[in-house]
GUZADREN-190949 format. One record per residue (C-alpha): residue in one letter; x, y, z. Coordinates in steps of 0.05 Angstrom, whole numbers, padded with zeros to 5 digits, always signed. Example, Ala and Ser with C-alpha at 12.3 -4.5 7.8 and 13.67 -1.06 7.14 Angstrom:
BEGIN
a+00246-00090+00156s+00273-00021+00143
This chain:
BEGIN
m-00179-00665-01057a-00207-00618-01008s-00236-00638-00943n-00281-00600-00892h-00270-00611-00819m-00323-00592-00771t-00303-00565-00706t-00349-00565-00646k-00342-00509-00596r-00351-00540-00527e-00382-00498-00467t-00333-00484-00413c-00348-00496-00341e-00349-00425-00305n-00319-00454-00241c-00258-00500-00264c-00251-00466-00334k-00248-00532-00365e-00284-00558-00424i-00351-00593-00417y-00360-00657-00455s-00429-00689-00476h-00421-00747-00428q-00412-00706-00367k-00466-00684-00321i-00479-00612-00316l-00518-00558-00277i-00551-00496-00305c-00568-00433-00268s-00643-00423-00276s-00631-00346-00271c-00573-00332-00319n-00564-00400-00355l-00491-00407-00332i-00466-00473-00344s-00420-00515-00298h-00398-00588-00290y-00445-00621-00237k-00387-00633-00193c-00364-00561-00193g-00434-00531-00191k-00453-00568-00129q-00401-00527-00093a-00417-00459-00121y-00495-00470-00137e-00554-00473-00090y-00615-00516-00099d-00682-00484-00087q-00726-00546-00074t-00790-00505-00073v-00788-00490-00146d-00737-00546-00166q-00685-00497-00191w-00609-00484-00184h-00583-00416-00178c-00511-00396-00181y-00476-00361-00125n-00472-00297-00167c-00548-00293-00179r-00562-00307-00104t-00515-00255-00082e-00545-00201-00129k-00612-00209-00085l-00571-00194-00021v-00565-00128+00011k-00492-00104+00004y-00454-00068+00061s-00460+00008+00052p-00435+00044+00114f-00447+00113+00092n-00521+00104+00093s-00522+00092+00168i-00459+00103+00198s-00460+00150+00259y-00392+00174+00256c-00358+00206+00196k-00296+00247+00196y-00315+00278+00130n-00348+00347+00123l-00396+00338+00065d-00396+00412+00048d-00325+00398+00023p-00327+00375-00051e-00259+00337-00042a-00289+00298+00017y-00351+00285-00020a-00312+00255-00079e-00271+00213-00030i-00338+00183-00003e-00364+00169-00070k-00300+00130-00087i-00312+00088-00026k-00384+00077-00044n-00364+00056-00116c-00314+00008-00088l-00362-00027-00045s-00420-00026-00096s-00375-00057-00150c-00356-00115-00102k-00376-00175-00139v-00372-00254-00139l-00317-00278-00186s-00315-00340-00223n-00250-00367-00246q-00264-00341-00318l-00283-00274-00297l-00222-00266-00253n-00177-00294-00312a-00212-00255-00367q-00212-00188-00332n-00137-00192-00306f-00173-00168-00245g-00127-00121-00214f-00063-00164-00225d-00031-00114-00268k-00047-00058-00220k-00008-00032-00160p+00005-00038-00102l-00018-00109-00091a-00064-00165-00109v-00084-00197-00045f-00125-00261-00024s-00155-00273+00044n-00184-00339+00069n-00206-00368+00135i-00179-00437+00116d-00209-00473+00177g-00148-00519+00185m-00086-00528+00137s-00086-00605+00145q-00161-00610+00123n-00168-00556+00069f-00096-00538+00041d-00104-00581-00021s-00171-00551-00035l-00135-00482-00030l-00078-00507-00081a-00129-00533-00126k-00166-00467-00129l-00102-00424-00140s-00079-00473-00194v-00136-00456-00242l-00120-00382-00241d-00083-00351-00297n-00054-00295-00252k-00016-00300-00188f-00034-00262-00123d+00022-00223-00089l+00000-00240-00020l-00044-00296+00010a-00070-00284+00079i-00094-00347+00114t-00128-00351+00184e-00145-00411+00227t-00088-00448+00200n-00089-00492+00267i-00013-00506+00262n+00049-00477+00294e+00102-00438+00257t+00149-00497+00257h+00102-00537+00211k+00098-00483+00159n+00144-00520+00111l+00093-00578+00104y+00048-00528+00072s+00093-00493+00021i+00065-00465-00044p+00110-00459-00106g+00128-00386-00125y+00117-00364-00050t+00156-00355+00013s+00115-00361+00077i+00112-00325+00145f+00072-00358+00200s+00054-00345+00271s+00041-00403+00315k-00028-00420+00344y-00049-00401+00415p-00017-00448+00465n-00059-00514+00475k-00109-00492+00428h-00124-00543+00374k-00174-00509+00328g-00190-00440+00312s-00119-00406+00318g-00059-00389+00276i-00043-00343+00220g-00001-00349+00156i+00021-00303+00100y+00046-00327+00034l+00090-00275+00000n+00105-00273-00075e+00174-00298-00082h+00195-00230-00119f+00176-00193-00055t+00212-00189+00011g+00177-00184+00077s+00192-00183+00151i+00154-00187+00212i+00135-00125+00248n+00141-00150+00322e+00107-00096+00357l+00043-00104+00317t+00043-00180+00319m+00008-00215+00378i-00022-00283+00398c-00075-00270+00451p-00138-00307+00470g-00181-00253+00440i-00144-00229+00380e-00085-00258+00336t-00047-00210+00290l+00012-00219+00240f+00040-00159+00208i+00097-00152+00158d+00136-00099+00123v+00133-00115+00048s+00183-00087-00006h+00180-00093-00079k+00216-00053-00133g+00231+00009-00085q+00157+00006-00057n+00144-00008+00015f+00078-00031+00043i+00051-00053+00110y+00008-00118+00106g-00029-00141+00168v-00073-00202+00181v-00124-00202+00238y-00162-00260+00269r-00214-00253+00325p-00243-00317+00353p-00319-00313+00358s-00309-00324+00431g-00261-00267+00441k-00284-00209+00484l-00301-00153+00438k-00281-00098+00487t-00206-00132+00490f-00211-00135+00413f-00227-00063+00406q-00173-00039+00453q-00119-00079+00415l-00144-00053+00349e-00135+00016+00373k-00061+00002+00401i-00046-00027+00331f-00073+00038+00296s-00033+00081+00347i+00032+00047+00327l+00017+00052+00253a+00005+00124+00261n+00078+00131+00284k+00105+00091+00229e+00136+00124+00167t+00083+00170+00134g+00064+00158+00065v+00070+00082+00070q+00005+00045+00044s-00024-00007+00087i-00072-00064+00081i-00108-00100+00137c-00148-00160+00126g-00174-00224+00159d-00232-00255+00196f-00257-00203+00247n-00323-00238+00268v-00357-00173+00267n-00415-00174+00222l-00420-00110+00182l-00488-00126+00154k-00519-00124+00224s-00537-00062+00257d-00515-00059+00329p-00464-00020+00376n-00408-00067+00364k-00409-00061+00291s-00410+00018+00298k-00352+00015+00342f-00313-00030+00297e-00330+00020+00237n-00308+00080+00279i-00243+00050+00295f-00225+00034+00220f-00257+00097+00193g-00228+00141+00247n-00160+00116+00223c-00171+00128+00150f-00179+00054+00132v-00239+00032+00088p-00268-00032+00071t-00267-00066+00002i-00316-00125+00011s-00390-00112+00015l-00421-00182+00001p-00434-00237+00054t-00372-00279+00066h-00401-00327+00112e-00462-00372+00108k-00492-00424+00155p-00554-00463+00146g-00612-00428+00187c-00573-00367+00196d-00573-00296+00159p-00513-00286+00113s-00458-00243+00149c-00398-00203+00125i-00346-00217+00178d-00284-00222+00131n-00255-00159+00097i-00195-00126+00067f-00185-00055+00093v-00140-00006+00054s-00110+00061+00075d-00115+00088+00001v-00180+00070-00036d-00150+00104-00105n-00108+00039-00111v-00165-00009-00107a-00172-00039-00181g-00228-00082-00157s-00253-00132-00102g-00296-00195-00094l-00307-00263-00069l-00284-00326-00107s-00346-00360-00125d-00337-00433-00103v-00294-00419-00042k-00326-00353-00019i-00260-00321-00004s-00246-00246+00003
């Protein structure tokens, strides 16, 4: 006797990647019809009370202006009459224009650069390890792929406490927070356990206006330099720029051909036109480092969205993709 079994294909939450059951509350994006658990959607969606609609973060950011430095930057070391230079600029423009908001499903489905080399990197201002470390672990746990390097700013802990915040599969390298500063200080790097890393002391500093942590990274015969930078909002920009120029001067004397990545929270808004933004751009572009994040990374009620966090690379050819994780707004 044969029997037929009907199977029901359930919707999957775009944010947590788990199935949605009929008894669970949901949110639906009014623009793209993206479905999410209500609890997950409240973190990633925005409610527009004027029209009584919810919109996912991706639909909201599509309406935002992306950072596109070659439309307005006053300094450019390239000669546009040179076809090779023009091609290089096009690569940078394409990298920035393709920066997108990445849901868990999209990141998992696309294997977003995890099988590419040199590195898959993740950068986040955590605003306190004691308050937000569990949320970070939860976010990483739903991803099918593993980042090679995790950069964390504003840890608000000293190096001696790093073992309280271990992540399976990673080793950690931390710098202490600025003395007697309880909030808005401290940097940490989590390194895939299959990689080796050591601190570059001459590039690592803890000052009132800038904190940095740089490491030499080795994996399967390849070497990289990975740096994390944090500038407190109250830090003097003049001092910050001077220290950045010293860092690039030291990097220039390092072994040639070694690829470098510098990421972090710079607290310089790339979506705002002013002399400080131009100076910041000039320092990085003048040393052949290009940004990979073009979307707003920071939002505050009553303020315009800002792009103050970024990941700069010395070789744009090795960038497989870039973006923000939708419900955490991490670059």
